[in-house]
PAPA-869818 format. One line per field, with one value per atom (N, C-alpha, C, CB): residue in three letters; atom name; z negated, x negated, y. Coordinates in steps of 0.2 Angstrom, whole numbers. Glycine has a CB too. Example, Ala and Ser with C-alpha at 12.3 -4.5 7.8 and 13.67 -1.06 7.14 Angstrom:
<nodes>
rest ALA:ALA:ALA:ALA:SER:SER:SER:SER $
atom N:CA:C:CB:N:CA:C:CB $
up -39:-39:-39:-45:-35:-36:-39:-29 $
east -66:-62:-66:-57:-64:-68:-64:-70 $
north -28:-22:-16:-22:-11:-5:0:-3 $
</nodes>
This chain:
<nodes>
rest GLN:GLN:GLN:GLN:ALA:ALA:ALA:ALA:ILE:ILE:ILE:ILE:GLN:GLN:GLN:GLN:ALA:ALA:ALA:ALA:ILE:ILE:ILE:ILE:ASN:ASN:ASN:ASN:GLY:GLY:GLY:GLY:TYR:TYR:TYR:TYR:THR:THR:THR:THR:SER:SER:SER:SER:MET:MET:MET:MET:SER:SER:SER:SER:ALA:ALA:ALA:ALA:GLU:GLU:GLU:GLU:GLU:GLU:GLU:GLU:PHE:PHE:PHE:PHE:THR:THR:THR:THR:ASN:ASN:ASN:ASN:VAL:VAL:VAL:VAL:ILE:ILE:ILE:ILE:PHE:PHE:PHE:PHE:GLN:GLN:GLN:GLN:LYS:LYS:LYS:LYS:ILE:ILE:ILE:ILE:ASP:ASP:ASP:ASP:VAL:VAL:VAL:VAL:ASN:ASN:ASN:ASN:ASN:ASN:ASN:ASN:ASP:ASP:ASP:ASP:GLY:GLY:GLY:GLY:GLU:GLU:GLU:GLU:LEU:LEU:LEU:LEU:THR:THR:THR:THR:LEU:LEU:LEU:LEU:GLU:GLU:GLU:GLU:GLU:GLU:GLU:GLU:PHE:PHE:PHE:PHE:ILE:ILE:ILE:ILE:SER:SER:SER:SER:GLY:GLY:GLY:GLY:VAL:VAL:VAL:VAL:GLU:GLU:GLU:GLU:SER:SER:SER:SER:ASP:ASP:ASP:ASP:GLU:GLU:GLU:GLU:ASP:ASP:ASP:ASP:LEU:LEU:LEU:LEU:MET:MET:MET:MET:GLU:GLU:GLU:GLU:LEU:LEU:LEU:LEU:ILE:ILE:ILE:ILE:THR:THR:THR:THR:GLN:GLN:GLN:GLN:SER:SER:SER:SER:PHE:PHE:PHE:PHE:ASP:ASP:ASP:ASP:LEU:LEU:LEU:LEU:SER:SER:SER:SER:ASN:ASN:ASN:ASN:VAL:VAL:VAL:VAL:LEU:LEU:LEU:LEU:LYS:LYS:LYS:LYS:VAL:VAL:VAL:VAL:ILE:ILE:ILE:ILE:GLN:GLN:GLN:GLN:ASN:ASN:ASN:ASN:GLY:GLY:GLY:GLY $
atom N:CA:C:CB:N:CA:C:CB:N:CA:C:CB:N:CA:C:CB:N:CA:C:CB:N:CA:C:CB:N:CA:C:CB:N:CA:C:CB:N:CA:C:CB:N:CA:C:CB:N:CA:C:CB:N:CA:C:CB:N:CA:C:CB:N:CA:C:CB:N:CA:C:CB:N:CA:C:CB:N:CA:C:CB:N:CA:C:CB:N:CA:C:CB:N:CA:C:CB:N:CA:C:CB:N:CA:C:CB:N:CA:C:CB:N:CA:C:CB:N:CA:C:CB:N:CA:C:CB:N:CA:C:CB:N:CA:C:CB:N:CA:C:CB:N:CA:C:CB:N:CA:C:CB:N:CA:C:CB:N:CA:C:CB:N:CA:C:CB:N:CA:C:CB:N:CA:C:CB:N:CA:C:CB:N:CA:C:CB:N:CA:C:CB:N:CA:C:CB:N:CA:C:CB:N:CA:C:CB:N:CA:C:CB:N:CA:C:CB:N:CA:C:CB:N:CA:C:CB:N:CA:C:CB:N:CA:C:CB:N:CA:C:CB:N:CA:C:CB:N:CA:C:CB:N:CA:C:CB:N:CA:C:CB:N:CA:C:CB:N:CA:C:CB:N:CA:C:CB:N:CA:C:CB:N:CA:C:CB:N:CA:C:CB:N:CA:C:CB:N:CA:C:CB:N:CA:C:CB:N:CA:C:CB:N:CA:C:CB:N:CA:C:CB:N:CA:C:CB:N:CA:C:CB:N:CA:C:CB $
up 0:0:0:-6:-4:-4:3:-9:6:12:17:15:17:22:20:21:14:12:14:5:14:16:23:13:27:34:38:37:34:37:41:42:41:45:40:47:40:35:39:30:44:48:45:55:40:36:29:40:25:18:17:13:12:10:10:4:7:7:14:3:18:25:29:29:28:31:29:29:23:20:23:13:24:27:34:26:38:45:45:48:41:41:40:36:35:33:38:26:41:46:52:48:54:60:59:62:53:52:47:52:43:38:41:32:45:50:46:53:40:36:32:32:32:28:21:31:18:11:6:9:10:6:4:0:6:4:11:-1:11:17:15:20:18:17:21:19:20:24:31:21:32:39:43:39:39:42:44:38:40:41:47:35:47:53:59:51:59:65:68:64:63:65:68:60:65:67:74:62:75:81:87:80:86:91:93:89:89:90:91:84:97:98:95:106:94:91:83:92:80:73:72:71:77:76:76:82:81:81:75:88:73:67:61:65:60:54:55:54:61:63:61:70:63:61:54:65:51:44:39:42:41:37:40:36:44:47:41:53:40:34:36:30:43:45:41:53:40:36:29:36:26:19:19:17:24:25:26:31:30:31:24:36:20:14:9:10:9:5:7:5:14:17:15:24:15:14:7:18:3:-4:-7:-6 $
east -4:0:-4:5:-10:-14:-17:-20:-20:-23:-18:-26:-12:-6:-5:0:-4:-3:-8:-2:-14:-20:-20:-27:-20:-20:-14:-23:-8:-2:1:-3:-1:2:7:-3:13:18:25:20:24:30:33:28:30:33:30:32:34:32:27:38:23:18:21:14:27:30:32:36:34:36:30:40:24:18:16:13:16:14:18:14:25:29:28:37:26:24:18:23:13:7:9:2:12:14:18:17:23:27:23:32:18:14:8:11:5:-1:-1:-7:4:4:7:9:2:4:7:-2:5:8:14:3:16:22:21:28:16:15:15:9:16:17:10:21:5:-2:-6:-6:-11:-15:-22:-15:-25:-32:-36:-34:-42:-47:-47:-54:-47:-47:-41:-48:-35:-28:-28:-23:-30:-30:-34:-33:-41:-45:-43:-52:-41:-38:-32:-37:-27:-21:-22:-17:-26:-28:-31:-32:-36:-40:-36:-46:-30:-26:-20:-24:-19:-13:-15:-8:-15:-17:-13:-16:-6:-2:-3:6:-5:-7:-13:-7:-18:-25:-24:-29:-20:-19:-15:-14:-10:-7:-11:-1:-16:-20:-26:-24:-28:-33:-30:-35:-24:-21:-20:-14:-18:-16:-22:-12:-28:-34:-39:-36:-37:-41:-43:-38:-50:-52:-56:-57:-55:-58:-56:-57:-49:-47:-49:-39:-50:-53:-60:-53:-64:-71:-71:-75:-67:-66:-65:-61:-60:-59:-65:-53:-68:-74:-80:-77:-81:-86:-84:-87:-78:-76:-75:-70:-76:-76:-69:-79 $
north -6:0:6:0:6:12:13:11:8:9:12:3:9:12:19:7:21:28:33:28:31:35:36:32:30:31:33:25:33:35:30:41:24:18:15:13:17:15:13:20:9:8:2:6:-2:-7:-7:-14:-10:-10:-16:-12:-15:-20:-27:-19:-28:-35:-37:-34:-33:-34:-36:-29:-33:-34:-41:-29:-43:-49:-55:-50:-54:-59:-60:-56:-55:-56:-60:-49:-59:-62:-70:-60:-71:-78:-82:-78:-78:-81:-83:-76:-79:-80:-85:-74:-86:-90:-95:-85:-95:-101:-107:-99:-110:-116:-122:-118:-123:-129:-127:-133:-121:-118:-120:-121:-120:-121:-115:-125:-109:-103:-100:-104:-103:-101:-101:-106:-96:-95:-97:-88:-102:-103:-98:-110:-97:-92:-95:-92:-101:-104:-103:-112:-103:-102:-94:-104:-90:-83:-81:-79:-83:-82:-84:-84:-91:-94:-90:-101:-89:-86:-79:-85:-75:-68:-68:-64:-73:-73:-75:-78:-79:-82:-77:-89:-72:-68:-60:-69:-58:-51:-46:-50:-47:-42:-42:-44:-48:-48:-45:-55:-46:-43:-35:-45:-32:-25:-22:-24:-26:-24:-24:-29:-28:-28:-23:-35:-22:-17:-10:-17:-9:-2:-2:-2:-7:-6:-5:-13:-8:-8:-3:-15:2:7:11:11:11:15:22:11:24:30:36:30:36:42:42:42:36:36:39:29:37:39:47:36:50:57:60:59:58:61:60:57:55:54:59:47:60:64:72:63:73:80:82:82:77:79:79:85 $
</nodes>
């Protein structure tokens, strides 16, 4: 939520974001993501990669830090 608030990317809530991730890449539907599932899922889904890239863009955080 903090990263989304800082970079202005708030088209969905943190809960909605998490649900999207699980729906797309929790391949065995156990409600848990292993690191392997996460990496494999993100690498194989362009839309998910873009969503995560936008959501975790820290460039605005760096600007705030640099400008004091």
